[in-house]
Backbone as numpy.savetxt, mean C-alpha at the origin, in Angstrom:
# Nx Ny Nz CAx CAy CAz Cx Cy Cz
45.05 -13.52 13.97 43.69 -13.88 13.61 42.75 -13.68 14.79
43.19 -14.08 15.99 42.37 -13.91 17.19 42.08 -12.45 17.48
43.09 -11.59 17.28 42.93 -10.15 17.51 41.90 -9.59 16.53
41.96 -9.99 15.28 41.01 -9.53 14.29 39.59 -9.94 14.66
39.42 -11.19 15.08 38.09 -11.65 15.50 37.58 -10.82 16.68
38.46 -10.53 17.64 38.06 -9.75 18.82 37.67 -8.33 18.39
38.44 -7.73 17.47 38.11 -6.40 16.98 36.77 -6.40 16.24
36.53 -7.40 15.43 35.24 -7.50 14.74 34.10 -7.68 15.71
34.30 -8.46 16.77 33.29 -8.64 17.79 33.01 -7.32 18.50
34.07 -6.55 18.80 33.91 -5.26 19.44 33.10 -4.32 18.56
33.39 -4.31 17.26 32.63 -3.48 16.33 31.17 -3.91 16.35
30.93 -5.21 16.31 29.57 -5.72 16.32 28.83 -5.35 17.59
29.49 -5.40 18.73 28.85 -5.11 20.00 28.63 -3.61 20.21
29.62 -2.79 19.84 29.54 -1.36 20.13 28.90 -0.53 19.03
29.15 -0.86 17.79 28.70 0.00 16.70 27.41 -0.48 16.06
27.32 -1.74 15.75 26.17 -2.23 15.01 24.83 -2.08 15.72
24.73 -2.22 17.05 23.42 -2.02 17.65 22.83 -0.66 17.35
23.63 0.39 17.31 23.13 1.72 16.97 22.64 1.78 15.53
23.28 1.03 14.65 22.89 1.01 13.24 21.60 0.23 13.02
21.38 -0.74 13.86 20.21 -1.59 13.64 19.04 -1.22 14.55
19.13 -0.07 15.20 18.07 0.36 16.11 16.76 0.53 15.34
15.71 -0.07 15.85 14.41 0.06 15.23 13.82 1.42 15.52
12.92 1.84 14.64 12.20 3.08 14.85 11.41 2.97 16.15
11.44 4.00 16.96 10.70 3.96 18.23 9.21 4.00 17.97
8.43 3.57 18.96 6.96 3.62 18.84 6.49 5.05 18.60
7.11 6.01 19.30 6.72 7.41 19.15 7.02 7.91 17.73
8.19 7.54 17.19 8.55 7.94 15.82 7.59 7.29 14.81
7.26 6.03 15.04 6.33 5.32 14.16 4.96 6.00 14.18
4.44 6.33 15.36 3.12 6.98 15.47 3.14 8.34 14.79
4.23 9.10 14.94 4.33 10.41 14.27 4.29 10.23 12.75
5.01 9.23 12.25 5.02 8.97 10.81 3.63 8.57 10.33
2.97 7.68 11.04 1.62 7.25 10.66 0.64 8.42 10.72
0.76 9.26 11.74 -0.12 10.43 11.86 0.10 11.38 10.69
1.36 11.61 10.33 1.67 12.50 9.21 1.14 11.94 7.89
1.39 10.65 7.64 0.95 10.07 6.36 -0.57 9.94 6.30
-1.22 9.75 7.45 -2.70 9.71 7.48 -3.26 11.09 7.12
-2.63 12.14 7.63 -3.08 13.50 7.30 -2.88 13.78 5.81
-1.74 13.35 5.26 -1.49 13.50 3.82 -2.55 12.76 3.02
-2.86 11.53 3.45 -3.84 10.72 2.73 -5.22 11.37 2.78
-5.57 11.97 3.89 -6.89 12.62 4.02 -7.03 13.72 2.97
-5.99 14.52 2.79 -6.02 15.58 1.77 -6.16 14.97 0.38
-5.38 13.92 0.10 -5.43 13.26 -1.20 -6.81 12.64 -1.44
-7.37 12.01 -0.40 -8.68 11.37 -0.53 -9.77 12.41 -0.80
-9.68 13.57 -0.15 -10.67 14.63 -0.37 -10.62 15.11 -1.82
-9.41 15.29 -2.37 -9.27 15.69 -3.78 -9.83 14.62 -4.70
-9.50 13.35 -4.41 -9.97 12.24 -5.23 -11.50 12.15 -5.18
-12.06 12.23 -3.98 -13.51 12.13 -3.80 -14.22 13.25 -4.56
-13.68 14.46 -4.50 -14.29 15.58 -5.23 -14.26 15.32 -6.74
-13.18 14.74 -7.21 -13.04 14.48 -8.66 -13.97 13.37 -9.13
-14.21 12.37 -8.30 -15.02 11.22 -8.73 -16.45 11.27 -8.20
-16.82 12.37 -7.59 -18.19 12.51 -7.08 -19.19 12.28 -8.20
-20.18 11.45 -7.94 -21.19 11.16 -8.94 -20.91 9.92 -9.78
-19.73 9.36 -9.61 -19.42 8.12 -10.32 -19.94 6.96 -9.49
-20.74 6.11 -10.12 -21.39 5.06 -9.38 -20.76 3.68 -9.47
-19.89 3.47 -10.45 -19.37 2.12 -10.64 -17.85 2.13 -10.73
-17.23 1.29 -9.91 -15.77 1.15 -9.89 -15.43 -0.28 -10.25
-14.57 -0.47 -11.23 -14.07 -1.80 -11.60 -12.55 -1.74 -11.59
-11.94 -2.87 -11.25 -10.48 -2.93 -11.32 -10.07 -4.28 -11.85
-8.91 -4.30 -12.46 -8.44 -5.53 -13.08 -6.95 -5.69 -12.87
-6.57 -6.86 -12.40 -5.14 -7.16 -12.27 -4.48 -7.28 -13.64
-5.26 -7.64 -14.65 -4.70 -7.78 -15.99 -4.18 -6.46 -16.53
-4.91 -5.38 -16.26 -4.51 -4.08 -16.79 -3.83 -3.20 -15.74
-4.03 -3.50 -14.47 -3.50 -2.64 -13.42 -4.19 -1.30 -13.38
-5.46 -1.30 -13.80 -6.22 -0.06 -13.83 -7.53 -0.21 -13.06
-7.92 0.89 -12.47 -9.22 1.03 -11.84 -10.02 1.93 -12.76
-11.23 1.53 -13.10 -12.09 2.33 -13.98 -13.30 2.80 -13.20
-13.66 4.06 -13.40 -14.83 4.66 -12.75 -15.78 5.09 -13.85
-17.01 4.62 -13.76 -17.96 4.96 -14.82 -19.31 5.33 -14.22
-20.03 6.11 -15.00 -21.39 6.51 -14.65 -22.05 6.97 -15.94
-23.35 6.66 -16.12 -24.01 7.08 -17.36 -23.90 8.59 -17.56
-23.57 8.98 -18.80 -23.51 10.39 -19.15 -22.23 11.09 -18.73
-21.28 10.36 -18.15 -20.01 10.96 -17.74 -18.87 10.26 -18.46
-17.77 10.98 -18.68 -16.62 10.29 -19.28 -16.05 9.30 -18.27
-15.61 8.16 -18.76 -15.00 7.17 -17.88 -13.64 7.68 -17.42
-13.37 7.53 -16.13 -12.07 7.88 -15.58 -11.33 6.59 -15.28
-10.01 6.63 -15.47 -9.19 5.47 -15.12 -8.01 5.95 -14.26
-7.51 5.04 -13.45 -6.32 5.30 -12.64 -5.48 4.03 -12.63
-4.18 4.20 -12.60 -3.28 3.06 -12.43 -3.25 2.72 -10.94
-3.07 1.45 -10.62 -3.01 1.09 -9.21 -1.93 0.07 -8.92
-1.58 0.03 -7.65 -0.68 -0.98 -7.09 -1.36 -1.53 -5.85
-1.23 -2.83 -5.62 -1.73 -3.42 -4.39 -0.79 -3.06 -3.25
-1.37 -2.77 -2.10 -0.58 -2.54 -0.89 -0.62 -3.82 -0.06
-1.82 -4.28 0.25 -2.00 -5.50 1.04 -3.45 -5.69 1.37
-3.74 -6.70 2.20 -5.13 -6.93 2.58 -5.23 -7.39 4.03
-6.44 -7.16 4.57 -6.77 -7.58 5.93 -7.79 -8.71 5.81
-7.49 -9.83 6.42 -8.39 -10.99 6.41 -9.42 -10.85 7.53
-10.69 -11.03 7.18 -11.75 -10.99 8.20 -11.67 -12.21 9.11
-11.31 -13.36 8.55 -11.31 -14.59 9.35 -10.13 -14.69 10.31
-8.95 -14.30 9.86 -7.78 -14.45 10.74 -7.38 -13.16 11.45
-7.95 -12.01 11.02 -7.58 -10.75 11.62 -6.12 -10.41 11.40
-5.63 -10.69 10.17 -4.23 -10.42 9.87 -4.08 -9.57 8.62
-2.99 -8.85 8.56 -2.56 -8.09 7.39 -1.61 -8.98 6.59
-1.70 -8.93 5.27 -0.75 -9.61 4.39 -0.31 -8.61 3.34
1.00 -8.35 3.30 1.55 -7.44 2.30 1.41 -8.04 0.91
1.16 -7.20 -0.06 1.04 -7.65 -1.45 2.32 -8.33 -1.93
3.48 -7.85 -1.46 4.74 -8.43 -1.92 4.88 -9.91 -1.55
4.07 -10.40 -0.62 4.13 -11.81 -0.24 2.83 -12.55 -0.54
1.96 -11.94 -1.33 0.66 -12.55 -1.62 0.71 -13.19 -3.01
0.60 -14.53 -3.07 0.70 -15.21 -4.37 -0.47 -14.92 -5.31
-1.58 -14.37 -4.80 -2.71 -14.08 -5.68 -2.59 -12.73 -6.38
-1.59 -11.95 -6.02 -1.40 -10.63 -6.64 -0.43 -10.78 -7.81
-0.82 -10.24 -8.95 0.03 -10.29 -10.14 1.35 -9.56 -9.87
2.43 -10.13 -10.35 3.78 -9.60 -10.09 3.93 -8.10 -10.34
3.49 -7.58 -11.50 3.69 -6.13 -11.74 2.98 -5.24 -10.71
1.94 -5.76 -10.07 1.17 -4.97 -9.12 1.71 -5.06 -7.70
2.86 -5.74 -7.54 3.54 -5.84 -6.25 4.68 -4.84 -6.12
5.07 -4.20 -7.23 6.25 -3.32 -7.22 6.17 -2.25 -6.14
5.04 -1.61 -6.01 4.89 -0.55 -5.01 5.07 -1.08 -3.60
4.50 -2.24 -3.31 4.63 -2.80 -1.96 6.08 -3.20 -1.68
6.80 -3.59 -2.72 8.22 -3.92 -2.54 9.04 -2.65 -2.22
8.66 -1.55 -2.82 9.31 -0.28 -2.50 9.05 0.09 -1.04
7.83 -0.13 -0.58 7.49 0.14 0.82 8.31 -0.77 1.73
8.46 -2.03 1.37 9.27 -2.96 2.17 10.73 -2.49 2.22
11.26 -2.03 1.11 12.64 -1.52 1.09 12.78 -0.31 2.02
11.78 0.56 2.03 11.78 1.69 2.95 11.78 1.17 4.39
10.96 0.16 4.65 10.89 -0.43 5.99 12.22 -1.03 6.43
12.93 -1.63 5.51 14.25 -2.18 5.85 15.21 -1.05 6.22
15.21 0.00 5.42 16.09 1.14 5.69 15.78 1.79 7.03
14.50 1.95 7.32 14.06 2.63 8.55 13.86 1.67 9.72
14.11 0.39 9.50 13.96 -0.63 10.55 12.54 -0.67 11.11
11.57 -0.75 10.20 10.16 -0.80 10.59 9.64 -2.22 10.35
9.48 -2.98 11.42 9.11 -4.39 11.27 7.74 -4.58 10.63
6.82 -3.66 10.82 5.51 -3.82 10.18 5.60 -3.76 8.66
6.61 -3.13 8.15 6.77 -3.03 6.70 7.59 -4.17 6.12
8.27 -4.90 6.97 9.14 -5.98 6.50 8.67 -7.36 6.92
7.63 -7.43 7.73 7.04 -8.70 8.15 5.81 -8.92 7.28
5.76 -10.03 6.56 4.71 -10.21 5.56 3.31 -10.30 6.14
3.17 -10.87 7.32 1.83 -11.09 7.88 1.87 -10.78 9.37
0.87 -10.01 9.83 0.80 -9.67 11.26 -0.65 -9.34 11.63
-0.94 -9.40 12.91 -2.28 -9.16 13.43 -2.72 -7.73 13.10
-3.92 -7.58 12.49 -4.34 -6.27 12.01 -5.85 -6.18 11.85
-6.31 -4.94 11.72 -7.70 -4.67 11.41 -7.75 -3.63 10.29
-8.95 -3.15 9.96 -9.11 -2.19 8.87 -8.33 -0.90 9.11
-8.26 -0.45 10.35 -7.50 0.77 10.66 -6.04 0.59 10.26
-5.48 -0.57 10.59 -4.09 -0.86 10.19 -3.96 -0.85 8.67
-4.95 -1.38 7.98 -4.93 -1.39 6.52 -4.88 0.02 5.95
-5.71 0.91 6.49 -5.69 2.30 6.03 -4.36 2.97 6.38
-3.81 2.64 7.55 -2.50 3.21 7.91 -1.42 2.77 6.93
-1.42 1.50 6.56 -0.43 1.01 5.60 -0.66 1.62 4.22
-1.92 1.79 3.84 -2.24 2.43 2.56 -1.77 3.88 2.56
-1.97 4.59 3.66 -1.51 5.97 3.76 0.00 6.08 3.69
0.66 5.18 4.38 2.12 5.15 4.37 2.62 4.84 2.96
2.01 3.86 2.31 2.40 3.50 0.94 2.15 4.66 -0.01
1.00 5.32 0.12 0.69 6.46 -0.75 1.73 7.55 -0.60
2.20 7.79 0.61 3.22 8.80 0.85 4.55 8.39 0.24
4.97 7.17 0.50 6.26 6.68 0.00 6.28 6.64 -1.53
5.17 6.22 -2.12 5.11 6.04 -3.57 4.67 7.30 -4.32
4.23 8.32 -3.60 3.74 9.53 -4.25 2.42 9.32 -4.96
1.60 8.43 -4.43 0.31 8.10 -5.05 -0.70 9.22 -4.83
-1.73 9.24 -5.67 -2.75 10.28 -5.62 -3.86 10.00 -4.61
-4.09 8.73 -4.31 -5.18 8.35 -3.41 -5.03 6.88 -3.05
-5.89 6.43 -2.17 -5.95 5.00 -1.81 -7.38 4.53 -2.03
-7.52 3.24 -2.18 -8.84 2.66 -2.44 -8.92 1.34 -1.70
-10.09 1.09 -1.10 -10.29 -0.16 -0.37 -11.45 -0.92 -0.99
-11.23 -2.19 -1.26 -12.31 -3.05 -1.74 -12.69 -3.98 -0.60
-13.88 -4.53 -0.67 -14.33 -5.48 0.35 -14.87 -6.72 -0.34
-14.49 -7.85 0.21 -15.04 -9.13 -0.24 -15.48 -9.89 1.00
-15.99 -11.08 0.81 -16.39 -11.89 1.97 -15.18 -12.28 2.81
-13.99 -12.30 2.18 -12.77 -12.67 2.89 -12.12 -11.54 3.67
-12.31 -10.30 3.18 -11.67 -9.20 3.86 -11.62 -7.93 3.05
-10.59 -7.14 3.29 -10.44 -5.83 2.69 -9.10 -5.75 1.98
-9.13 -5.28 0.74 -7.91 -5.12 -0.05 -7.64 -3.63 -0.21
-6.39 -3.26 -0.03 -6.01 -1.85 -0.11 -5.09 -1.64 -1.30
-5.44 -0.62 -2.09 -4.69 -0.26 -3.28 -4.30 1.21 -3.19
-3.26 1.60 -3.88 -2.94 3.02 -4.05 -3.11 3.34 -5.52
-3.60 4.56 -5.78 -3.96 4.98 -7.13 -3.06 6.12 -7.59
-2.79 6.14 -8.87 -2.00 7.21 -9.46 -2.50 7.51 -10.86
-2.24 8.73 -11.32 -2.51 9.11 -12.69 -4.00 9.00 -13.05
-4.88 9.58 -12.24 -6.32 9.61 -12.54 -6.53 10.49 -13.77
-7.22 9.93 -14.76 -7.40 10.64 -16.02 -8.64 10.15 -16.75
-9.07 10.91 -17.76 -10.16 10.46 -18.60 -9.66 9.31 -19.47
-10.50 8.31 -19.63 -10.14 7.16 -20.48 -10.09 7.60 -21.93
-9.24 6.96 -22.72 -9.18 7.31 -24.15 -10.49 6.93 -24.85
-10.72 7.58 -25.96 -11.90 7.31 -26.78 -11.99 5.82 -27.08
-13.18 5.24 -26.94 -13.39 3.82 -27.23 -13.06 2.88 -26.09
-12.60 3.42 -24.95 -12.29 2.58 -23.79 -13.57 1.93 -23.30
-13.53 0.64 -23.06 -14.70 -0.11 -22.58 -14.43 -0.56 -21.16
-15.46 -0.46 -20.33 -15.36 -0.90 -18.95 -15.87 -2.32 -18.85
-15.07 -3.18 -18.23 -15.49 -4.55 -17.96 -16.24 -4.52 -16.63
-17.55 -4.55 -16.69 -18.34 -4.44 -15.46 -18.34 -5.70 -14.61
-17.59 -6.70 -15.03 -17.54 -7.93 -14.23 -16.67 -7.74 -12.98
-15.73 -6.79 -13.04 -14.83 -6.59 -11.90 -13.87 -7.76 -11.74
-12.88 -7.58 -10.94 -11.88 -8.61 -10.75 -12.22 -9.45 -9.51
-12.59 -8.77 -8.45 -13.02 -9.45 -7.24 -12.00 -10.30 -6.56
-10.79 -10.28 -6.99 -9.67 -11.05 -6.45 -10.08 -11.95 -5.35
């Protein structure tokens, strides 16, 4: 029994540290730079498609973002919450740990967290950390890349900034009504 314990300890000391090695700062920056570049291309396509739309509404009840403007067909996109940056505390909070986010809209952020666990990225697996808007856009870009989203969207409230990823931008079906009250989470 003692020999087995010693062998297990040896495995833990020699082998496991290599398995649990965190992504280096340089690797992390390269990943963020790559996903930011991907997001820029996606955002340019999205912006070109929605140019001239003046009103954006989103609802946790439907998981849809609606874009409307007089004389234009309403566009809708499905969304997932990524997380938010608090103006008062200067912190990021992942959607997967935010009790105000509806459960179905946390799925994407949970996928990002699973990726973070696999890649040993503490920013993706720690629910709350010191952050600003730039960090929010970086996390949105990373999430958009991991999830294959079409674009990202940022809302602003008196409390802070909420980041969403969008997919499946399309014309709304006939008779679709826009709730102009917005969700405002």
